[in-house]
C-alpha positions in Angstrom: 102.1 -190.0 79.8 103.9 -186.7 79.2 106.4 -187.7 81.9 107.6 -190.5 79.6 111.4 -189.8 79.4 114.1 -192.4 79.8 117.6 -191.7 80.9 119.1 -194.9 79.5 118.3 -197.6 76.9 118.3 -200.2 79.7 115.6 -198.3 81.5 113.6 -198.1 78.3 113.9 -201.8 77.6 112.7 -202.6 81.1 109.8 -200.3 80.6 108.8 -201.8 77.3 108.8 -205.3 78.8 106.7 -204.3 81.8 104.3 -202.5 79.6 103.8 -205.4 77.2 103.4 -207.9 80.1 100.8 -205.7 81.8 98.9 -205.1 78.5 98.7 -208.8 77.7 97.7 -209.7 81.3 94.8 -207.2 81.3 93.6 -208.5 77.9 93.9 -212.1 79.1 96.4 -213.0 76.4 99.7 -213.3 78.3 100.0 -217.1 78.2 99.4 -217.3 74.5 101.6 -214.3 73.6 104.4 -214.4 76.1 106.9 -215.7 73.6 106.1 -213.0 71.1 106.9 -210.0 73.4 110.6 -209.9 72.5 109.7 -209.8 68.8 107.3 -206.9 69.4 109.9 -204.9 71.1 112.7 -205.8 68.6 110.8 -206.6 65.4 113.6 -206.1 62.9 117.1 -207.6 62.4 118.9 -204.3 62.8 122.1 -204.3 65.0 121.6 -204.0 68.7 124.0 -203.6 71.7 124.6 -207.4 71.4 126.2 -209.5 68.8 122.9 -210.0 67.1 119.2 -209.4 67.5 118.6 -213.1 68.3 120.7 -212.9 71.5 119.0 -209.6 72.4 115.6 -211.3 72.0 116.7 -214.2 74.2 117.7 -211.7 76.9 114.4 -209.9 76.5 112.7 -213.3 77.1 114.5 -213.5 80.4 113.4 -209.9 81.2 109.9 -211.0 80.5 110.3 -213.8 83.1 111.5 -211.2 85.6 108.5 -209.1 84.8 106.3 -212.1 85.6 107.8 -212.7 89.0 111.2 -214.1 88.3 112.4 -217.3 89.8 110.2 -217.8 92.9 112.7 -220.4 94.4 115.3 -217.6 94.6 114.6 -215.7 97.9 116.3 -212.5 96.5 114.4 -209.7 94.9 117.4 -208.7 92.8 118.5 -211.3 90.2 121.1 -211.6 87.5 120.3 -212.5 83.9 123.3 -214.6 83.2 123.3 -214.5 79.4 123.2 -210.7 79.6 126.2 -210.5 81.9 129.1 -211.1 79.4 130.8 -207.9 78.5 132.4 -206.5 81.7 136.1 -206.9 82.2 137.2 -209.5 84.8 140.9 -208.5 85.1 141.1 -207.7 88.8 144.4 -205.8 89.4 146.1 -204.9 86.1 149.2 -203.0 85.1 148.4 -200.2 82.7 150.7 -198.5 80.2 151.3 -195.8 82.8 154.0 -198.1 84.2 157.3 -196.4 83.8 159.6 -199.3 84.7 160.9 -197.4 87.7 163.9 -198.2 89.7 162.1 -198.5 93.0 159.8 -201.4 91.9 157.7 -200.8 95.0 154.8 -203.0 93.6 157.0 -206.1 93.6 158.2 -205.4 97.1 154.6 -204.9 98.4 153.3 -208.1 96.8 153.0 -210.9 99.5 152.6 -213.7 96.9 155.5 -212.9 94.5 153.0 -212.4 91.7 154.8 -209.4 90.1 157.7 -209.8 87.6 159.3 -207.4 85.1 160.1 -207.8 81.4 163.2 -206.7 79.5 161.8 -203.1 79.4 161.3 -203.1 83.2 157.5 -203.1 82.7 155.6 -204.8 85.5 153.4 -207.8 85.0 150.9 -209.6 87.3 150.7 -213.4 87.4 147.0 -214.0 87.8 147.6 -217.5 89.1 149.4 -216.1 92.1 147.6 -212.8 92.6 145.1 -212.7 95.5 143.8 -209.2 94.7 145.0 -207.7 98.0 145.7 -204.3 96.3 149.1 -203.8 98.0 150.8 -203.3 94.6 148.4 -200.5 93.6 148.9 -198.7 96.9 152.7 -198.9 96.5 152.8 -197.7 92.8 153.8 -194.0 92.8 152.5 -193.6 89.2 149.1 -195.1 90.0 149.8 -197.4 87.1 148.1 -200.4 88.7 144.3 -200.3 88.6 141.5 -202.7 89.9 139.2 -203.7 87.0 136.1 -204.3 88.9 132.6 -204.6 87.4 130.2 -201.7 87.9 127.9 -203.9 89.9 130.7 -204.9 92.3 131.7 -201.2 92.7 128.1 -200.3 93.4 127.5 -203.0 96.0 128.7 -201.6 99.3 127.8 -204.8 101.2 130.1 -207.0 98.9 127.2 -209.3 97.9 128.3 -209.7 94.3 131.1 -211.9 93.0 131.7 -213.9 89.8 130.2 -217.4 89.5 131.8 -220.4 87.7 130.8 -218.9 84.3 132.2 -215.5 85.3 128.8 -214.0 85.3 127.8 -211.8 88.3 126.4 -213.8 91.3 124.4 -212.2 94.1 124.8 -213.7 97.6 121.4 -213.5 99.3 123.1 -213.9 102.7 124.7 -210.5 102.1 122.4 -208.7 99.7 120.0 -206.1 101.2 118.0 -205.7 97.9 118.7 -202.0 97.7 119.1 -202.2 93.9 122.2 -200.1 93.7 123.9 -202.8 91.4 120.8 -202.9 89.2 121.1 -199.2 88.3 124.8 -199.3 87.7 124.9 -202.3 85.3 125.5 -200.9 81.8 123.9 -204.0 80.1 120.9 -204.3 82.3 121.9 -207.8 83.4 120.7 -207.2 86.9 116.9 -206.8 87.4 114.4 -206.7 90.2 111.5 -209.2 90.2 108.2 -207.6 89.4 104.9 -208.7 91.0 102.8 -206.6 88.7 100.9 -209.6 87.6 99.7 -210.2 91.2 98.4 -206.7 91.4 96.7 -206.9 88.1 95.1 -210.2 89.1 93.7 -208.6 92.2 92.2 -205.8 90.1 90.6 -208.2 87.6 89.1 -210.2 90.5 87.8 -207.1 92.2 85.9 -206.2 89.1 83.8 -209.3 89.5 83.3 -208.9 93.3 81.9 -205.7 94.6 82.8 -206.7 98.2 86.5 -207.1 97.2 88.4 -203.8 97.3 91.9 -203.1 96.1 93.7 -200.0 97.6 96.9 -198.4 96.3 99.3 -197.2 99.0 101.5 -194.6 97.5 104.8 -193.4 99.0 105.3 -189.6 99.4 108.4 -189.9 97.1 105.9 -190.1 94.3 105.9 -186.3 94.0 109.5 -186.4 92.8 109.2 -189.2 90.3 106.0 -187.8 88.8 106.7 -184.1 89.3 106.0 -183.3 85.7 102.7 -185.1 85.7 101.3 -183.7 88.9 100.1 -185.7 91.8 96.4 -185.0 91.2 96.5 -186.7 87.7 98.6 -189.5 89.1 96.0 -190.3 91.7 93.3 -190.1 89.0 95.3 -192.5 86.8 95.8 -195.0 89.5 92.0 -195.1 90.1 91.5 -195.6 86.4 93.6 -198.7 86.6 90.9 -200.2 88.8 91.9 -199.3 92.4 89.1 -198.5 94.8 91.0 -195.8 96.4 94.5 -194.3 96.8 96.0 -193.9 100.3 99.0 -191.8 101.3 101.6 -193.8 103.1 102.8 -190.6 104.7 99.8 -191.1 107.0 101.5 -194.3 108.2 104.7 -192.2 108.6 102.8 -189.9 111.0 101.8 -193.0 113.1 105.4 -194.2 113.1 106.9 -190.9 114.1 104.5 -190.6 117.0 105.0 -194.2 118.3 108.7 -194.2 117.6 109.2 -191.0 119.6 107.5 -192.8 122.5 109.8 -195.8 122.1 112.9 -193.6 121.9 111.8 -191.7 125.0 111.4 -195.0 126.9 114.6 -196.7 125.6 117.0 -193.9 125.2 118.6 -195.2 122.0 117.0 -196.3 118.8 117.8 -197.4 115.2 115.1 -196.4 112.7 113.0 -199.2 111.1 111.5 -197.3 108.1 114.1 -198.4 105.5 113.9 -202.2 105.0 117.4 -202.2 103.4 118.9 -200.5 106.5 117.1 -203.0 108.8 118.4 -205.9 106.7 121.9 -204.3 106.7 122.0 -204.0 110.5 120.6 -207.6 111.1 123.3 -209.1 108.7 126.3 -207.0 109.7 125.7 -205.7 113.2 123.7 -208.5 114.9 124.7 -207.2 118.4 122.9 -204.0 117.7 119.7 -205.3 116.0 117.9 -205.3 119.4 118.0 -201.5 119.1 116.0 -201.5 115.8 112.7 -199.8 116.5 109.9 -202.3 117.1 107.5 -200.2 115.1 106.5 -201.3 111.6 107.5 -199.2 108.6 105.1 -196.5 107.4 103.9 -198.8 104.6 103.1 -201.7 107.0 101.7 -199.4 109.7 99.0 -197.9 107.4 98.3 -201.3 105.9 97.8 -202.8 109.3 95.2 -200.1 110.1 93.4 -200.7 106.8 93.3 -204.5 107.2 91.8 -204.0 110.7 89.0 -202.0 109.1 88.5 -204.3 106.1 90.2 -207.7 106.4 89.2 -208.7 102.9 90.8 -205.8 101.1 94.0 -206.1 99.1 96.7 -203.6 99.5 99.3 -202.7 96.8 102.2 -200.5 97.9 103.7 -198.3 95.1 107.0 -196.6 95.9 110.6 -196.0 95.0 112.1 -199.0 96.8 113.1 -202.5 95.6 113.7 -203.6 99.1 110.0 -203.1 99.9 109.3 -206.2 97.8 111.4 -208.2 100.2 109.8 -206.5 103.3 106.4 -207.6 102.1 107.6 -211.2 102.3 108.5 -210.9 106.0 106.4 -212.7 108.6 105.7 -209.4 110.4 104.4 -207.7 107.2 103.0 -210.2 104.8 99.6 -210.3 106.5 99.2 -206.6 105.9 100.7 -205.7 102.5 99.8 -208.0 99.5 102.0 -206.6 96.8 104.8 -204.0 96.4 105.5 -202.3 93.1 107.9 -199.5 92.1 107.2 -196.2 90.4 108.8 -197.7 87.3 106.2 -200.4 87.2 103.4 -198.0 87.9 104.4 -195.9 84.8 104.6 -199.0 82.6 101.3 -200.3 83.9 99.5 -197.0 83.3 100.9 -196.6 79.8 99.8 -200.2 78.9 96.2 -199.0 79.3 96.7 -196.2 76.8 94.6 -193.6 78.7 94.6 -190.0 77.5 96.5 -188.6 80.5 95.8 -185.0 79.7 92.0 -185.5 79.9 92.1 -186.8 83.5 90.9 -184.6 86.2 93.0 -183.9 89.3 91.9 -185.9 92.3 92.8 -185.2 95.9 94.4 -187.7 98.2 93.9 -188.2 102.0 96.2 -185.9 103.7 99.1 -186.5 106.1 101.2 -184.0 108.1 104.3 -182.2 106.8 106.4 -184.5 109.0 104.9 -187.6 107.6 105.5 -186.5 104.0 109.2 -185.5 104.5 110.0 -189.1 105.4 110.6 -189.3 101.6 114.0 -187.6 101.8 117.0 -187.8 104.0 116.6 -186.0 107.3 112.8 -186.1 107.2 112.5 -188.8 109.8 114.7 -186.9 112.1 112.6 -183.8 111.7 109.5 -185.9 112.5 111.1 -187.5 115.6 112.0 -184.0 116.9 108.4 -183.0 116.5 107.1 -186.3 117.9 109.2 -185.9 121.1 107.8 -182.4 121.5 104.2 -183.6 121.1 104.5 -186.4 123.6 106.0 -184.0 126.1 109.4 -185.7 126.3 112.4 -184.0 127.9 114.8 -186.2 126.0 117.4 -184.3 124.0 117.5 -185.8 120.5 121.1 -186.4 119.3 120.5 -187.8 115.8 122.9 -189.3 113.3 121.4 -188.8 109.8 122.7 -191.3 107.3 122.2 -190.6 103.6 123.5 -193.7 101.7 124.9 -197.1 102.7 128.4 -195.7 103.3 127.1 -193.2 105.8 125.1 -196.0 107.5 128.2 -198.1 107.8 130.2 -195.4 109.4 127.4 -194.6 111.9 127.0 -198.2 112.8 130.7 -198.8 113.2 131.0 -195.8 115.5 128.1 -197.0 117.6 129.4 -200.5 117.8 132.7 -199.3 119.0 131.3 -196.8 121.5 132.5 -193.8 119.5 129.1 -192.2 118.9 127.0 -190.1 121.3 124.0 -190.4 118.9 120.8 -191.7 120.6 118.9 -192.0 117.3 120.3 -193.2 114.0 118.2 -192.5 110.9 119.4 -195.1 108.4 118.6 -194.5 104.7 120.5 -196.9 102.4 119.7 -194.8 99.3 121.4 -191.5 98.9 119.0 -188.6 99.6 116.6 -191.1 101.1 113.6 -192.7 99.4 113.7 -190.2 96.5 117.0 -191.8 95.5 115.5 -195.3 95.5 116.3 -197.9 92.7 112.7 -198.0 91.6 112.3 -194.3 90.9 111.7 -193.0 87.4 114.3 -190.3 87.4 117.7 -191.4 88.6 119.4 -188.1 87.7 118.6 -184.8 89.2 116.8 -185.8 92.3 115.0 -182.8 93.8 114.1 -182.9 97.5 112.5 -179.6 97.0 109.6 -181.4 95.4 109.0 -183.3 98.6 109.4 -180.3 100.8 106.9 -178.2 98.7 104.4 -181.1 98.8 104.8 -181.4 102.6 104.2 -177.7 103.1 100.8 -178.1 101.4 99.5 -180.2 104.3 96.7 -178.6 106.3 97.9 -180.3 109.5 100.2 -178.4 111.8 101.1 -181.4 114.0 101.5 -185.1 113.8 98.8 -185.6 116.5 96.2 -183.8 114.3 97.0 -186.2 111.4 96.8 -189.4 113.3 93.6 -188.4 115.0 91.9 -188.0 111.6 
């Protein structure tokens, strides 16, 4: 593909592994050649980012396992490759050379555990056997000479689901993790990876080729227009069909259905939390259980359109392709698993397509079933709120929408805390755990330079003027 650019070496290695796994699976040689994939990716003995090529290959073998589904006994979608997690500092609070040995010695006065002492030069030192990482010393230091050496993954995890294990490798607590993938994209060594179910999707495709009554549909999220903006949606649709899918369905059509039904639910209940972002739903359920009853009872757009398709053809298989790692966890939920069979990311789609080595430029542009403007803008922050405003109008509601639009987990936390403490007048909270919404998801191709204009321009191409027109189609 022309749109074959990688922003980091970690992203490129992940792509190479997924591509090789997909290629071997399609050719029926995965079992025999699975141990050779690391050598194909790193054939020589030249230096790598690790101590030697042999350790790098061992880590690549673990990446291959993740590309093949990871550890099925682990309920979490995001996993840590322990042997790759060995380079980050584990110092906690440390005194830097900015310490001036001042007279005030406020750090020592602020420490509740007497963990701070001074040497003959009046330089502060922290006794790690006493320190409880409360941070009081850092707050008290007027020179900001005390810093907290936290791992990038810990800094990225806003729900505090990551901590060191006994071997000092990062450990993810599934009771806290919401599978948003923020830690994965911040790990400089690629030690945190999302499980891939690409083999399940390929298996469905291969089986469908031998059974004309067995159809496999691709459900693509509207955020695809941002991740594949250089390629063009028409060619992407054509490429997906070349992979063996019977048809490509726009999930934005399901978003139209959600917007209409959710507007009715809001009009009836008077207050609602959005249910479109699975990471947000998970976050509310785990951190604000007293408010989870206000989560919309509507399925997400993905599950909504899938349910409709399954009702029409119960034997079909549905593969969701989008920007979200949390969707992989949503597919496993009791309320969704009967509708959606597999969830993949845009990263996996690109690797899968490239594994088939099609000549991308020769493909013709193919159209996709249309959704309304409002269904398509679900892909970026604020889009759901726009759709709800329109939905209330179309159902004839007199309710005045007072929304709280949350772009990112920090904004979600603030909104939920305000509501939990009766400090918010919002009657609808649009929760999007990823900044900028779905287009900022962990499974997108481009992590840098997100352009919501791509979504808006695509949305404006819709021939439907209302949500009602779309869902009647």
